[in-house]
gemmi code that builds the backbone of each chain (N, CA, C; Angstrom):
import gemmi

chains = {
    "A": [
        ("MET", (-49.666, -12.250, -42.997), (-50.573, -12.789, -42.119), (-51.118, -11.810, -41.278)),
        ("THR", (-50.312, -10.630, -41.105), (-50.816, -9.596, -40.232), (-50.999, -8.391, -40.982)),
        ("ASN", (-51.753, -7.306, -40.277), (-51.958, -6.081, -41.035), (-52.222, -5.037, -39.942)),
        ("ASP", (-52.550, -3.681, -40.166), (-52.627, -2.639, -39.209), (-53.815, -3.031, -38.242)),
        ("ARG", (-54.962, -3.483, -38.723), (-55.942, -3.822, -37.855), (-55.574, -4.887, -36.888)),
        ("GLU", (-54.627, -5.719, -37.085), (-54.206, -6.870, -36.277), (-53.108, -6.386, -35.332)),
        ("THR", (-52.315, -5.428, -35.773), (-51.098, -5.185, -34.953), (-51.333, -3.728, -34.309)),
        ("GLY", (-52.074, -3.008, -34.806), (-52.363, -1.422, -34.562), (-52.827, -1.298, -33.292)),
        ("LEU", (-52.806, 0.015, -33.033), (-53.395, 0.537, -31.595), (-54.496, 1.444, -31.811)),
        ("VAL", (-55.464, 1.288, -32.851), (-56.503, 2.011, -33.226), (-57.685, 1.121, -33.250)),
        ("LEU", (-58.687, 1.481, -32.708), (-60.021, 0.674, -32.531), (-60.380, 1.000, -33.804)),
        ("ASP", (-60.679, -0.324, -34.564), (-61.286, -0.328, -35.997), (-62.029, -1.568, -36.287)),
        ("PRO", (-63.281, -1.616, -35.454), (-64.046, -3.161, -35.463), (-64.385, -3.179, -36.797)),
        ("LYS", (-64.470, -4.619, -37.062), (-64.711, -5.317, -38.501), (-66.187, -5.622, -38.354)),
        ("TYR", (-67.011, -4.718, -38.587), (-68.522, -5.209, -38.642), (-68.788, -6.040, -39.590)),
        ("ASP", (-69.781, -7.061, -39.377), (-70.219, -7.898, -40.561), (-71.306, -7.077, -41.421)),
        ("ALA", (-71.896, -7.801, -42.352), (-72.835, -7.194, -43.158), (-74.015, -6.643, -42.368)),
        ("ALA", (-74.300, -7.124, -41.258), (-75.595, -6.587, -40.516), (-74.826, -5.339, -39.440)),
        ("GLY", (-73.603, -5.156, -39.640), (-73.099, -4.012, -38.958), (-72.876, -4.604, -37.350)),
        ("LEU", (-72.668, -5.849, -37.074), (-72.394, -6.418, -35.820), (-71.057, -7.025, -35.693)),
        ("ILE", (-70.761, -6.898, -34.373), (-69.362, -7.805, -34.003), (-70.073, -8.707, -32.828)),
        ("THR", (-69.140, -9.787, -32.567), (-69.585, -10.661, -31.514), (-69.044, -10.047, -30.175)),
        ("ALA", (-69.672, -10.452, -29.042), (-69.325, -9.922, -27.660), (-69.629, -11.223, -26.756)),
        ("VAL", (-68.460, -11.440, -26.224), (-68.393, -12.538, -25.205), (-68.250, -11.943, -23.784)),
        ("CYS", (-68.987, -12.346, -22.716), (-68.680, -11.768, -21.418), (-68.505, -12.821, -20.578)),
        ("THR", (-67.429, -12.664, -19.775), (-66.989, -13.586, -18.754), (-66.883, -13.065, -17.353)),
        ("HIS", (-66.905, -13.865, -16.458), (-66.777, -13.517, -15.022), (-65.824, -14.684, -14.389)),
        ("GLY", (-64.562, -14.245, -13.974), (-63.733, -15.354, -13.537), (-63.652, -16.424, -14.739)),
        ("ASP", (-63.841, -17.559, -14.644), (-63.419, -18.431, -15.497), (-64.874, -19.085, -16.241)),
        ("SER", (-65.847, -18.285, -15.950), (-67.092, -18.630, -16.510), (-67.574, -17.731, -17.687)),
        ("VAL", (-67.866, -18.307, -18.980), (-68.514, -17.539, -19.818), (-69.979, -17.338, -19.621)),
        ("LEU", (-70.327, -16.036, -19.335), (-71.776, -15.907, -18.993), (-72.870, -15.790, -19.995)),
        ("MET", (-72.492, -15.182, -21.050), (-73.103, -14.951, -22.329), (-72.369, -14.399, -23.583)),
        ("VAL", (-72.993, -14.796, -24.731), (-72.576, -14.197, -26.002), (-73.526, -13.500, -26.709)),
        ("ALA", (-73.440, -12.256, -27.240), (-74.326, -11.490, -27.827), (-73.407, -10.629, -28.736)),
        ("HIS", (-74.441, -9.751, -29.377), (-73.872, -8.829, -30.656), (-73.797, -7.511, -30.146)),
        ("MET", (-72.905, -6.713, -30.895), (-72.924, -5.223, -30.665), (-72.798, -4.658, -31.938)),
        ("ASN", (-73.583, -3.433, -32.053), (-73.139, -2.566, -33.324), (-72.294, -1.513, -32.711)),
        ("ALA", (-72.200, -0.631, -33.627), (-71.235, 0.646, -33.218), (-71.725, 1.307, -31.835)),
        ("GLU", (-73.003, 1.547, -32.025), (-73.672, 2.310, -30.719), (-73.454, 1.411, -29.551)),
        ("ALA", (-73.737, 0.203, -29.517), (-73.765, -0.698, -28.382), (-72.408, -0.505, -27.863)),
        ("LEU", (-71.490, -0.730, -28.591), (-69.857, -0.734, -28.158), (-69.504, 0.682, -27.516)),
        ("ALA", (-70.180, 1.817, -28.180), (-69.764, 3.072, -27.781), (-70.491, 3.162, -26.316)),
        ("LYS", (-71.817, 2.885, -26.321), (-72.501, 2.953, -24.992), (-71.802, 2.188, -23.925)),
        ("THR", (-71.330, 1.056, -24.193), (-70.714, 0.060, -23.227), (-69.530, 0.808, -22.768)),
        ("LEU", (-68.601, 1.348, -23.593), (-67.318, 1.824, -23.151), (-67.577, 3.451, -22.428)),
        ("GLU", (-68.768, 3.978, -22.729), (-69.015, 5.226, -22.165), (-69.593, 5.039, -20.760)),
        ("THR", (-70.441, 4.065, -20.706), (-71.165, 3.928, -19.284), (-70.637, 2.967, -18.432)),
        ("GLY", (-69.683, 1.956, -18.932), (-69.135, 0.786, -18.125), (-70.258, -0.110, -17.768)),
        ("GLU", (-71.425, -0.186, -18.619), (-72.409, -1.080, -18.446), (-72.634, -1.836, -19.783)),
        ("ALA", (-72.918, -3.095, -19.879), (-72.997, -3.902, -21.221), (-73.987, -3.435, -21.783)),
        ("HIS", (-74.017, -2.898, -23.195), (-75.039, -2.810, -23.969), (-74.926, -3.738, -25.317)),
        ("PHE", (-76.040, -4.203, -25.655), (-75.910, -4.999, -27.021), (-76.930, -4.405, -28.026)),
        ("TRP", (-76.851, -5.140, -29.377), (-77.821, -4.918, -30.168), (-78.793, -6.142, -30.251)),
        ("SER", (-79.902, -6.264, -29.816), (-80.928, -7.276, -30.031), (-81.197, -7.654, -31.570)),
        ("ARG", (-80.836, -8.717, -31.733), (-81.130, -9.093, -33.455), (-82.599, -9.396, -33.222)),
        ("SER", (-83.174, -10.051, -32.543), (-84.641, -10.455, -32.414), (-85.641, -9.070, -32.244)),
        ("ARG", (-85.139, -8.254, -31.506), (-86.013, -7.029, -31.356), (-85.648, -5.918, -32.239)),
        ("GLY", (-84.442, -6.051, -32.859), (-84.021, -4.894, -33.602), (-83.727, -3.584, -33.064)),
        ("ARG", (-83.143, -3.736, -31.888), (-82.876, -2.353, -31.111), (-81.722, -2.350, -30.132)),
        ("LEU", (-81.260, -1.388, -29.757), (-80.197, -1.307, -28.612), (-80.679, -2.023, -27.520)),
        ("TRP", (-79.892, -2.519, -26.722), (-80.486, -3.182, -25.562), (-79.373, -3.304, -24.488)),
        ("LYS", (-79.851, -2.411, -23.383), (-78.791, -2.467, -22.263), (-79.343, -3.900, -21.261)),
        ("LYS", (-78.248, -4.445, -21.230), (-78.446, -5.779, -20.462), (-78.875, -5.304, -19.005)),
        ("GLY", (-80.090, -6.057, -18.689), (-80.578, -5.637, -17.230), (-81.615, -4.493, -17.163)),
        ("GLU", (-81.917, -3.885, -18.371), (-82.803, -2.753, -18.457), (-84.097, -3.112, -17.804)),
        ("THR", (-84.538, -4.238, -17.820), (-85.818, -4.474, -17.191), (-85.692, -5.444, -15.991)),
        ("SER", (-84.729, -6.342, -16.139), (-84.424, -7.475, -14.915), (-83.649, -6.615, -13.783)),
        ("GLY", (-82.915, -5.651, -14.223), (-81.877, -5.157, -13.104), (-80.459, -5.813, -13.247)),
        ("HIS", (-80.540, -6.888, -13.961), (-79.270, -7.665, -13.856), (-78.414, -7.418, -14.897)),
        ("VAL", (-77.995, -6.102, -14.440), (-76.723, -5.299, -15.362), (-75.370, -6.287, -15.271)),
        ("LEU", (-74.707, -5.771, -16.240), (-73.281, -6.169, -16.291), (-72.225, -5.091, -16.132)),
        ("HIS", (-71.647, -5.078, -15.060), (-70.602, -4.049, -14.880), (-69.324, -4.425, -15.434)),
        ("VAL", (-68.907, -3.481, -16.416), (-67.738, -3.779, -17.312), (-66.371, -3.498, -16.541)),
        ("ARG", (-65.382, -4.373, -16.319), (-64.276, -4.150, -15.756), (-63.173, -3.757, -16.901)),
        ("GLN", (-63.170, -4.621, -18.124), (-62.150, -4.440, -19.097), (-62.858, -4.969, -20.461)),
        ("VAL", (-62.625, -4.370, -21.379), (-62.891, -4.778, -22.816), (-61.771, -4.777, -23.557)),
        ("ARG", (-61.618, -6.135, -24.259), (-60.628, -6.363, -25.141), (-61.169, -6.847, -26.529)),
        ("ILE", (-60.201, -6.714, -27.437), (-60.710, -6.936, -28.763), (-59.672, -8.120, -29.488)),
        ("ASP", (-60.306, -8.735, -30.403), (-59.445, -9.966, -30.928), (-58.577, -9.454, -32.021)),
        ("CYS", (-57.797, -10.339, -32.577), (-56.785, -9.828, -33.715), (-57.341, -9.387, -34.706)),
        ("ASP", (-58.605, -9.864, -35.352), (-59.052, -9.216, -36.500), (-60.264, -8.252, -36.356)),
        ("GLN", (-60.451, -7.733, -34.945), (-61.386, -6.743, -34.642), (-62.745, -7.111, -34.846)),
        ("ASP", (-63.175, -8.495, -34.996), (-64.497, -8.735, -35.178), (-65.120, -9.416, -33.953)),
        ("ALA", (-64.698, -9.287, -32.778), (-65.069, -9.870, -31.616), (-64.535, -8.939, -30.395)),
        ("VAL", (-65.340, -8.712, -29.457), (-64.855, -8.263, -28.217), (-65.078, -9.116, -26.973)),
        ("TRP", (-64.153, -9.077, -26.011), (-64.448, -9.710, -24.823), (-64.511, -8.884, -23.643)),
        ("LEU", (-65.622, -9.002, -22.865), (-65.887, -8.172, -21.870), (-65.626, -8.943, -20.418)),
        ("ILE", (-64.813, -8.525, -19.666), (-64.626, -8.903, -18.411), (-65.566, -8.443, -17.500)),
        ("VAL", (-66.668, -8.893, -16.830), (-67.670, -8.167, -16.171), (-67.945, -8.708, -14.692)),
        ("ASP", (-68.470, -7.841, -14.053), (-69.268, -8.197, -12.706), (-70.860, -8.177, -12.873)),
        ("PRO", (-71.221, -9.191, -12.840), (-72.707, -9.484, -12.969), (-73.502, -9.195, -11.883)),
        ("VAL", (-74.519, -8.291, -11.968), (-75.597, -8.097, -10.933), (-76.709, -9.289, -11.224)),
        ("GLY", (-76.605, -10.282, -10.433), (-77.610, -11.273, -10.580), (-77.400, -12.358, -11.849)),
        ("PRO", (-78.280, -13.158, -12.189), (-78.117, -14.136, -13.143), (-77.873, -13.344, -14.423)),
        ("ALA", (-76.984, -13.781, -15.305), (-76.900, -13.310, -16.630), (-78.091, -13.768, -17.617)),
        ("CYS", (-78.438, -15.170, -17.451), (-79.292, -15.572, -18.332), (-80.758, -15.465, -17.994)),
        ("HIS", (-81.521, -15.140, -19.238), (-83.039, -15.032, -18.896), (-83.787, -15.979, -18.217)),
        ("THR", (-83.057, -17.136, -18.194), (-83.872, -18.313, -17.659), (-83.638, -18.346, -16.269)),
        ("GLY", (-82.657, -17.567, -15.691), (-82.369, -17.528, -14.212), (-81.181, -18.211, -13.718)),
        ("GLU", (-80.406, -18.696, -14.868), (-79.394, -19.420, -14.530), (-78.100, -18.376, -14.442)),
        ("PRO", (-77.175, -18.545, -13.717), (-76.033, -17.454, -13.659), (-75.348, -17.424, -14.921)),
        ("SER", (-75.350, -18.472, -15.868), (-74.590, -18.219, -17.082), (-75.642, -18.859, -18.083)),
        ("CYS", (-75.700, -18.467, -19.308), (-76.359, -19.024, -20.347), (-75.895, -20.409, -20.811)),
        ("PHE", (-74.527, -20.636, -20.535), (-73.999, -21.929, -20.822), (-74.223, -23.099, -19.572)),
        ("TYR", (-75.521, -23.319, -19.387), (-75.795, -24.293, -18.324), (-75.975, -25.666, -18.649)),
        ("ARG", (-75.661, -25.965, -19.926), (-75.767, -27.281, -20.310), (-74.499, -27.887, -21.029)),
        ("LEU", (-74.164, -29.094, -20.629), (-72.745, -29.697, -21.435), (-73.542, -30.414, -22.561)),
        ("VAL", (-72.679, -30.455, -23.593), (-72.913, -31.119, -24.668), (-72.209, -32.553, -24.631)),
        ("GLU", (-72.973, -33.785, -24.638), (-72.381, -35.015, -24.685), (-72.903, -35.675, -25.852)),
        ("GLY", (-72.318, -35.821, -26.764), (-72.659, -36.418, -28.166), (-73.950, -35.646, -28.622)),
        ("ASP", (-75.051, -36.158, -28.757), (-76.296, -35.534, -29.357), (-77.225, -35.242, -28.210)),
        ("ARG", (-76.837, -35.301, -26.872), (-77.483, -35.029, -25.815), (-76.935, -34.037, -25.073)),
        ("LEU", (-77.796, -33.310, -24.172), (-77.136, -32.296, -23.312), (-77.403, -32.775, -21.856)),
        ("ALA", (-76.628, -32.290, -20.973), (-76.676, -32.669, -19.458), (-76.474, -31.283, -18.650)),
        ("ARG", (-77.018, -31.196, -17.585), (-77.050, -30.048, -16.768), (-75.373, -29.868, -16.435)),
        ("ALA", (-74.878, -28.683, -16.354), (-73.301, -28.538, -16.150), (-73.142, -28.666, -14.810)),
    ],
    "B": [
        ("MET", (-91.065, -17.350, -22.030), (-89.762, -16.913, -22.312), (-88.842, -17.969, -22.645)),
        ("THR", (-89.224, -19.407, -22.523), (-88.367, -20.455, -22.496), (-89.135, -21.548, -23.396)),
        ("ASN", (-88.249, -22.373, -24.056), (-88.871, -23.266, -24.835), (-88.020, -24.679, -24.903)),
        ("ASP", (-88.418, -25.650, -25.581), (-87.759, -26.926, -25.440), (-86.104, -26.801, -25.692)),
        ("ARG", (-85.885, -26.001, -26.651), (-84.506, -25.829, -27.082), (-83.734, -24.998, -25.826)),
        ("GLU", (-84.426, -24.177, -25.111), (-83.700, -23.794, -23.995), (-83.522, -24.589, -22.838)),
        ("THR", (-84.751, -25.442, -22.632), (-84.724, -26.077, -21.400), (-84.657, -27.553, -21.493)),
        ("GLY", (-84.748, -28.073, -22.671), (-84.476, -29.591, -22.887), (-83.049, -30.133, -22.863)),
        ("LEU", (-82.981, -31.407, -23.152), (-81.717, -32.088, -23.093), (-81.463, -32.655, -24.296)),
        ("VAL", (-81.850, -32.044, -25.431), (-81.446, -32.523, -26.716), (-80.612, -31.577, -27.476)),
        ("LEU", (-79.516, -32.014, -28.247), (-78.799, -31.020, -28.980), (-79.492, -30.585, -30.201)),
        ("ASP", (-79.629, -29.358, -30.145), (-80.529, -28.992, -31.581), (-79.918, -27.445, -31.585)),
        ("PRO", (-78.570, -27.304, -32.233), (-78.095, -26.240, -32.670), (-78.963, -25.167, -33.553)),
        ("LYS", (-78.996, -23.792, -33.143), (-79.711, -22.989, -34.062), (-78.835, -22.226, -34.965)),
        ("TYR", (-78.553, -23.004, -36.173), (-77.467, -22.421, -37.036), (-78.210, -21.106, -37.805)),
        ("ASP", (-77.141, -20.136, -38.130), (-77.615, -19.023, -38.803), (-78.073, -19.293, -40.269)),
        ("ALA", (-78.106, -18.375, -41.040), (-78.585, -18.362, -42.579), (-77.383, -18.986, -43.293)),
        ("ALA", (-76.074, -18.755, -42.472), (-74.855, -19.473, -43.306), (-74.674, -20.853, -42.723)),
        ("GLY", (-75.477, -21.358, -41.771), (-75.330, -22.607, -41.266), (-74.275, -22.689, -40.018)),
        ("LEU", (-74.004, -21.653, -39.432), (-73.091, -21.414, -38.372), (-73.619, -21.185, -37.155)),
        ("ILE", (-72.787, -21.625, -35.971), (-72.966, -21.153, -34.635), (-71.494, -20.397, -34.197)),
        ("THR", (-71.655, -19.759, -33.024), (-70.454, -19.046, -32.687), (-69.799, -20.171, -31.686)),
        ("ALA", (-68.471, -20.063, -31.706), (-67.780, -20.839, -30.669), (-66.644, -20.055, -30.064)),
        ("VAL", (-66.825, -20.284, -28.678), (-65.857, -19.524, -27.887), (-64.978, -20.409, -27.221)),
        ("CYS", (-63.713, -20.286, -27.178), (-62.494, -20.979, -26.561), (-61.968, -20.393, -25.362)),
        ("THR", (-62.138, -21.104, -24.078), (-61.383, -20.488, -23.097), (-60.320, -21.511, -22.403)),
        ("HIS", (-59.492, -21.013, -21.857), (-58.554, -21.700, -20.854), (-58.491, -21.271, -19.536)),
        ("GLY", (-58.683, -21.581, -18.468), (-58.741, -20.944, -17.155), (-59.694, -19.591, -17.622)),
        ("ASP", (-59.154, -18.448, -17.079), (-60.032, -17.360, -17.189), (-59.851, -16.298, -18.403)),
        ("SER", (-59.139, -17.077, -19.325), (-58.859, -16.453, -20.604), (-59.543, -16.851, -21.584)),
        ("VAL", (-60.164, -15.877, -22.348), (-60.843, -16.135, -23.620), (-59.630, -16.477, -24.790)),
        ("LEU", (-59.463, -17.429, -25.513), (-58.283, -17.621, -26.311), (-58.702, -16.987, -27.666)),
        ("MET", (-59.948, -17.551, -28.116), (-60.447, -17.178, -29.516), (-61.888, -17.455, -29.555)),
        ("VAL", (-62.422, -16.677, -30.699), (-63.851, -16.842, -31.064), (-63.814, -17.173, -32.559)),
        ("ALA", (-64.554, -18.243, -32.799), (-64.550, -18.811, -34.310), (-65.996, -19.307, -34.514)),
        ("HIS", (-66.309, -19.851, -35.545), (-67.450, -20.289, -36.123), (-67.287, -21.969, -36.618)),
        ("MET", (-68.731, -22.455, -36.270), (-68.731, -23.868, -36.464), (-70.015, -24.095, -37.451)),
        ("ASN", (-69.829, -25.102, -38.062), (-71.070, -25.731, -38.932), (-71.179, -26.984, -38.321)),
        ("ALA", (-72.121, -27.596, -38.917), (-72.749, -29.018, -38.301), (-71.616, -29.899, -38.252)),
        ("GLU", (-70.738, -29.894, -39.197), (-69.447, -30.682, -39.264), (-68.452, -30.598, -38.395)),
        ("ALA", (-68.283, -29.246, -38.244), (-67.278, -28.806, -37.383), (-67.570, -29.141, -35.972)),
        ("LEU", (-68.898, -28.922, -35.473), (-69.161, -29.474, -34.237), (-69.106, -30.800, -34.066)),
        ("ALA", (-69.575, -31.749, -35.152), (-69.280, -33.153, -35.125), (-68.010, -33.661, -34.769)),
        ("LYS", (-67.335, -33.084, -35.657), (-65.839, -33.633, -35.501), (-65.178, -33.216, -34.156)),
        ("THR", (-65.608, -32.102, -33.481), (-64.963, -31.530, -32.351), (-65.348, -32.538, -31.285)),
        ("LEU", (-66.519, -32.726, -31.301), (-67.151, -33.895, -30.349), (-66.551, -35.151, -30.524)),
        ("GLU", (-66.308, -35.668, -31.705), (-65.835, -36.928, -32.071), (-64.417, -37.159, -31.737)),
        ("THR", (-63.595, -36.179, -32.007), (-62.158, -36.246, -31.769), (-61.454, -35.672, -30.711)),
        ("GLY", (-62.316, -34.676, -29.961), (-61.622, -34.173, -28.877), (-60.804, -32.857, -29.188)),
        ("GLU", (-60.604, -32.683, -30.559), (-59.984, -31.447, -30.798), (-60.782, -30.472, -31.467)),
        ("ALA", (-60.538, -29.192, -31.438), (-61.242, -28.067, -31.761), (-61.395, -27.913, -33.515)),
        ("HIS", (-62.444, -28.061, -34.078), (-62.628, -27.977, -35.377), (-63.638, -26.614, -35.783)),
        ("PHE", (-63.307, -25.998, -36.809), (-64.098, -24.711, -37.150), (-64.519, -24.782, -38.498)),
        ("TRP", (-65.319, -23.870, -38.830), (-65.573, -23.427, -40.252), (-64.824, -22.317, -40.715)),
        ("SER", (-63.889, -22.271, -41.536), (-63.080, -20.980, -41.857), (-64.175, -20.374, -42.872)),
        ("ARG", (-64.617, -19.059, -42.432), (-65.462, -18.290, -43.334), (-64.714, -17.666, -44.509)),
        ("SER", (-63.495, -17.213, -44.287), (-62.617, -16.586, -45.283), (-62.149, -17.741, -46.213)),
        ("ARG", (-61.854, -19.200, -45.794), (-61.321, -20.003, -46.749), (-62.628, -20.943, -47.380)),
        ("GLY", (-63.763, -20.930, -46.591), (-64.692, -21.533, -47.132), (-64.540, -23.099, -46.996)),
        ("ARG", (-63.873, -23.493, -45.908), (-63.708, -24.997, -45.620), (-63.493, -25.267, -44.019)),
        ("LEU", (-63.940, -26.805, -43.853), (-63.529, -27.130, -42.666), (-62.185, -26.987, -42.209)),
        ("TRP", (-61.876, -26.551, -40.864), (-60.574, -26.273, -40.417), (-60.308, -26.662, -39.079)),
        ("LYS", (-59.217, -27.707, -39.025), (-59.040, -28.210, -37.552), (-57.879, -27.341, -37.124)),
        ("LYS", (-58.124, -26.527, -36.066), (-57.226, -25.642, -35.325), (-55.938, -26.372, -35.142)),
        ("GLY", (-54.899, -25.574, -35.835), (-53.591, -26.280, -35.478), (-53.042, -27.260, -36.513)),
        ("GLU", (-53.973, -27.531, -37.552), (-53.728, -28.483, -38.768), (-52.216, -28.064, -39.401)),
        ("THR", (-51.903, -26.751, -39.366), (-50.593, -26.581, -39.888), (-49.662, -26.181, -39.008)),
        ("SER", (-50.031, -25.343, -37.957), (-49.225, -24.864, -36.973), (-49.018, -25.801, -36.076)),
        ("GLY", (-49.696, -26.933, -35.753), (-49.613, -27.839, -34.630), (-50.119, -27.421, -33.188)),
        ("HIS", (-50.737, -26.083, -33.318), (-51.133, -25.456, -32.227), (-52.724, -25.957, -31.890)),
        ("VAL", (-52.968, -27.235, -31.689), (-54.404, -27.821, -31.520), (-54.858, -27.257, -30.102)),
        ("LEU", (-56.163, -27.330, -30.248), (-56.907, -27.070, -28.958), (-57.610, -28.550, -28.426)),
        ("HIS", (-57.080, -28.969, -27.307), (-57.705, -30.209, -26.723), (-58.755, -29.685, -26.011)),
        ("VAL", (-59.920, -30.304, -26.279), (-61.257, -29.804, -25.580), (-61.613, -30.714, -24.542)),
        ("ARG", (-61.827, -30.106, -23.437), (-62.140, -30.670, -22.047), (-63.632, -30.708, -21.958)),
        ("GLN", (-64.396, -29.800, -22.235), (-65.777, -29.899, -22.099), (-66.406, -28.859, -23.219)),
        ("VAL", (-67.525, -29.152, -23.723), (-68.421, -28.285, -24.559), (-69.454, -28.011, -23.751)),
        ("ARG", (-69.932, -26.671, -23.728), (-71.238, -26.240, -23.209), (-72.135, -25.557, -24.596)),
        ("ILE", (-73.308, -25.435, -24.360), (-73.984, -24.870, -25.226), (-74.953, -23.728, -24.532)),
        ("ASP", (-75.338, -22.664, -25.212), (-76.060, -21.706, -24.218), (-77.413, -21.680, -24.590)),
        ("CYS", (-78.381, -20.916, -23.922), (-79.721, -21.077, -23.779), (-80.527, -21.325, -24.947)),
        ("ASP", (-80.222, -20.403, -25.940), (-80.750, -20.537, -27.416), (-80.113, -21.443, -28.457)),
        ("GLN", (-79.084, -22.080, -27.889), (-78.251, -23.069, -28.742), (-77.715, -22.464, -30.033)),
        ("ASP", (-77.401, -21.226, -29.862), (-76.676, -20.454, -31.159), (-75.014, -20.308, -30.915)),
        ("ALA", (-74.794, -20.735, -29.602), (-73.266, -20.505, -29.408), (-72.954, -21.650, -28.478)),
        ("VAL", (-71.543, -22.087, -28.768), (-70.792, -23.066, -27.741), (-69.623, -22.403, -27.121)),
        ("TRP", (-69.440, -23.082, -26.032), (-68.125, -22.606, -25.195), (-67.431, -23.986, -24.983)),
        ("LEU", (-66.023, -23.748, -25.465), (-65.230, -24.873, -25.481), (-64.143, -24.600, -24.323)),
        ("ILE", (-63.987, -25.452, -23.224), (-62.997, -25.440, -22.366), (-61.875, -26.122, -22.975)),
        ("VAL", (-60.718, -25.606, -23.054), (-59.887, -26.138, -23.763), (-58.316, -26.333, -23.116)),
        ("ASP", (-57.697, -27.107, -23.511), (-56.036, -27.077, -23.315), (-55.245, -26.930, -24.506)),
        ("PRO", (-54.746, -25.666, -24.755), (-54.144, -25.175, -25.693), (-52.653, -25.912, -25.922)),
        ("VAL", (-52.234, -26.169, -27.085), (-51.011, -26.836, -27.458), (-50.324, -25.541, -28.047)),
        ("GLY", (-49.792, -24.622, -27.300), (-49.116, -23.363, -28.044), (-50.033, -22.305, -27.962)),
        ("PRO", (-49.496, -21.174, -28.613), (-50.354, -19.999, -28.751), (-51.556, -20.043, -29.646)),
        ("ALA", (-52.782, -19.566, -29.123), (-53.910, -19.901, -29.947), (-54.057, -18.879, -31.087)),
        ("CYS", (-53.527, -17.693, -30.926), (-53.646, -16.743, -32.108), (-52.595, -17.076, -33.125)),
        ("HIS", (-52.694, -16.819, -34.359), (-51.992, -16.863, -35.533), (-50.833, -15.846, -35.401)),
        ("THR", (-50.887, -14.768, -34.635), (-50.063, -13.621, -34.471), (-48.913, -14.246, -33.542)),
        ("GLY", (-49.086, -15.341, -32.823), (-48.212, -15.894, -31.865), (-48.564, -15.463, -30.530)),
        ("GLU", (-49.399, -14.762, -30.285), (-49.846, -14.459, -29.041), (-50.889, -15.548, -28.434)),
        ("PRO", (-50.749, -15.757, -27.083), (-51.431, -16.916, -26.339), (-52.928, -16.890, -26.529)),
        ("SER", (-53.420, -15.525, -26.591), (-54.841, -15.340, -26.754), (-55.151, -14.264, -27.914)),
        ("CYS", (-55.854, -14.369, -28.718), (-56.344, -13.481, -29.852), (-56.653, -12.065, -29.202)),
        ("PHE", (-56.979, -12.170, -27.760), (-57.597, -10.898, -27.288), (-56.241, -10.072, -26.655)),
        ("TYR", (-55.345, -9.848, -27.060), (-54.102, -9.340, -26.737), (-54.082, -7.816, -26.495)),
        ("ARG", (-55.306, -7.044, -26.909), (-55.330, -5.734, -26.737), (-56.522, -5.252, -26.055)),
        ("LEU", (-56.430, -4.361, -25.377), (-57.576, -3.701, -24.534), (-58.091, -2.660, -25.271)),
        ("VAL", (-59.274, -2.320, -25.124), (-60.054, -1.264, -25.845), (-60.244, -0.026, -24.760)),
        ("GLU", (-59.527, 1.157, -24.979), (-59.559, 2.234, -24.231), (-59.973, 3.505, -25.016)),
        ("GLY", (-61.393, 3.700, -24.881), (-61.927, 4.685, -25.759), (-61.786, 4.263, -27.094)),
        ("ASP", (-61.166, 5.245, -28.062), (-61.051, 4.802, -29.554), (-59.405, 4.034, -29.709)),
        ("ARG", (-58.881, 3.981, -28.722), (-57.465, 3.421, -28.768), (-57.366, 2.032, -28.274)),
        ("LEU", (-56.328, 1.398, -28.633), (-56.116, 0.150, -28.062), (-54.889, 0.038, -27.307)),
        ("ALA", (-54.802, -0.601, -26.389), (-53.365, -0.707, -25.587), (-53.016, -2.468, -25.284)),
        ("ARG", (-51.825, -2.641, -25.386), (-51.458, -3.936, -24.888), (-52.029, -4.614, -23.733)),
        ("ALA", (-52.573, -5.658, -23.660), (-53.299, -6.267, -22.539), (-52.181, -6.520, -21.383)),
    ],
}
model = gemmi.Model(1)
for chain_id, residues in chains.items():
    chain = gemmi.Chain(chain_id)
    for i, (resn, *xyz) in enumerate(residues, 1):
        res = gemmi.Residue()
        res.name, res.seqid = resn, gemmi.SeqId(i, " ")
        for name, pos in zip(("N", "CA", "C"), xyz):
            atom = gemmi.Atom()
            atom.name, atom.element = name, gemmi.Element(name[0])
            atom.pos, atom.b_iso = gemmi.Position(*pos), 0.0
            res.add_atom(atom)
        chain.add_residue(res)
    model.add_chain(chain)
structure = gemmi.Structure()
structure.add_model(model)
structure.setup_entities()
């Protein structure tokens, strides 16, 4: 059930067919956002200490906050067992969501309806 | 920049080409795991209060803990702005990772090396 990728100490991300892994950003007990990273975005994030992602809609590398100024300072990067997802523990400068909410997850799911969190 | 899916109060998940959304599970300030849900997995999770996912490797619905007993009791489900990711706040019964670790994110990324968190 385990292998080198799971138990080893070498960074070896398992990129999907589009060359992406999932990135989850948290601050304290709040999930701020979920986005995607390609190899370049991960490298830039590790190098600069600011979160970079791959924008699937725009088809380009994207530094979070590049226009809004709402960058995410990265305190720690963790990777999961099969290395297809990273968890970034961050300090956000301003709201993480483009809607102006602190977190993108500003709604609760209650059956087939949503409610403000 | 916003639309009904982002600002409305109707559950309208934006499934990808494979019919999946991303699901992030947290307990306190820890991200336990990241997995995927199809519509059925989301419905089962909301209906039962126990986390269900779609296993991409096995190609079937999967109740977390169905064999190990390490189920995730779901306290709250939130959805993000564009409704392609859900955040589950859970109470885990036992370790969340199949390796026996409490969280799948048991390694830090430090350059191109990993270290125990």
